[in-house]
C-alpha positions as a printed Julia matrix, in Angstrom:
90×3 Matrix{Float64}:
 -41.05  -32.0    -85.6
 -37.48  -33.19   -85.98
 -36.94  -36.57   -84.34
 -33.35  -37.27   -85.3
 -30.27  -35.45   -86.59
 -27.24  -37.09   -88.15
 -24.06  -35.08   -88.55
 -21.66  -36.08   -91.31
 -18.19  -34.85   -90.5
 -14.58  -34.97   -91.6
 -11.77  -35.59   -89.11
  -9.8   -32.64   -90.52
 -12.73  -30.21   -90.39
 -12.41  -27.5    -87.72
 -16.07  -26.47   -88.01
 -17.05  -30.11   -87.47
 -15.02  -30.25   -84.26
 -16.64  -27.03   -83.04
 -20.24  -27.92   -84.0
 -20.25  -31.52   -82.76
 -20.45  -30.73   -79.01
 -22.86  -27.85   -79.67
 -25.22  -30.16   -81.58
 -24.86  -32.93   -79.02
 -25.8   -30.59   -76.18
 -28.68  -29.04   -78.14
 -30.13  -32.41   -79.13
 -29.88  -33.7    -75.58
 -31.74  -30.62   -74.32
 -34.45  -30.94   -76.98
 -34.71  -34.76   -76.69
 -33.67  -35.27   -80.3
 -31.71  -38.36   -81.27
 -28.21  -37.38   -82.43
 -25.51  -39.38   -84.14
 -22.31  -38.74   -86.07
 -21.01  -40.4    -89.23
 -17.38  -39.94   -90.24
 -16.56  -39.03   -93.86
 -14.57  -42.24   -94.24
 -17.67  -44.31   -93.4
 -19.75  -42.73   -96.18
 -19.53  -44.37   -99.64
 -17.74  -42.09  -102.11
 -20.81  -41.69  -104.35
 -22.92  -40.5   -101.39
 -20.41  -38.15   -99.73
 -21.43  -34.51   -99.54
 -19.0   -31.97  -100.96
 -18.98  -29.82   -97.82
 -18.58  -30.72   -94.17
 -20.18  -30.6    -91.73
 -23.43  -31.7    -93.3
 -26.62  -32.66   -91.47
 -29.46  -35.05   -92.19
 -32.71  -34.16   -90.41
 -35.42  -36.77   -89.97
 -39.05  -35.78   -89.49
 -41.01  -37.71   -86.88
 -44.26  -37.88   -88.82
 -43.39  -38.25   -92.48
 -39.95  -39.82   -92.02
 -38.75  -37.2    -94.5
 -35.08  -36.36   -94.8
 -33.48  -33.0    -95.34
 -29.76  -32.84   -96.04
 -28.08  -29.52   -95.34
 -24.57  -28.14   -95.14
 -24.01  -26.31   -91.85
 -24.38  -22.87   -93.47
 -27.99  -23.63   -94.44
 -29.12  -24.35   -90.87
 -29.88  -20.67   -90.35
 -32.83  -21.06   -92.72
 -34.59  -23.44   -90.35
 -36.58  -21.5    -87.77
 -36.12  -23.98   -84.93
 -32.33  -23.82   -85.22
 -32.19  -20.25   -86.46
 -31.22  -18.42   -83.29
 -28.67  -20.99   -82.15
 -26.88  -21.31   -85.47
 -27.19  -17.71   -86.65
 -25.43  -16.55   -83.49
 -22.89  -19.36   -83.7
 -22.09  -18.74   -87.36
 -21.82  -14.98   -86.97
 -19.21  -15.5    -84.27
 -17.28  -18.38   -85.86
 -17.57  -18.23   -89.69
């Protein structure tokens, strides 16, 4: 079960601006901790090449999964929400 999601975003990224409130609302509804990190706050050697990018934390194993937004459709729990969103916006 996902316990926390961190969104890495760029100020100039339109998709980031669109997805941020969607993720915030979804996480609130599902009782998942949500936070945002700006591109400028990420050290250059750790910055992802694409934004938005998400880090998912597992409650039990404390595992991390880092995904660009386009890969969210592969996760069953988020599949319906993001497949619909991406079909309409990307």
